[in-house]
N, C-alpha and C positions, 0 to 999 in steps of 0.2 A: 414062953413067948415064941410064936412061929418065926421062921426065918424071914428076912426082908423080902425075898422073892416069892413068898407064899401068902401074900395078903389077899383078901377077898374083895377089895374095892375095885370096882370097874369104872373106868373113866369113859364117858360118852361124848367126848369133845369132837371126835370125827363126825358123829351123827349130827350133833348140833350145828357144826359148821356147814355140813352138806344141806341140812334143812334150811339154813339161812343164806345159802349160796355165798359163803364167805370163805376166804382162804386163811390158812394159818398165818401167813405173812400180814394179811390185813388185820387180823385180830391182834397180832403182836404190835403192830403200829398203833392201834387204837388204845391198847392198855399199857403200852410202854414196857413190854416184857420181850425178851429175845425169842426169836423163832426156835432156837435150840431148846430153851427151857420149856416152851409150849409143846414142842415135839416130844420131849421126854414125858411130859404129862399125858399127851395124846396117846402115846404108845404104851402107857401103863407102867413106865419105868420110874416114875417119880416116887420118892420115899416120903415126901411131905408136900404140902401146899400152904402158903401163907393165907390167912383170912383176907388180907388186902388184895392178894392176887385172885382168890376165889370170888370176892366181891366184884372186882373189876371185870372178870370174865362174865359173871352173871349179868352185870350191867350192860356190857357190850353185846351179849347174846340174848338179852331180855329173857333170862331164865332164872330158875331157882337152883340152889346148890344140889338138891335132890335130882334135878334134871341132868346135872353134870356128873355126879358121883352116885353110885349105888353099890349095895352089898350083893355079891354073887351068892 
């Protein structure tokens, strides 16, 4: 198993937020998740994401999981 910091998942949250002219703080308010937790996800430092959080982000950003996460 590769080390935790060597995963190949890329998080496209910054791009999606920019495309929708939305701030991280606004997204956090909409989905009731802390800005700190979203920042960790946005910066690619998250080790996991709950399906409920993924669903909430996709609903708020009107996207699909594959728009948010991709394999490098």
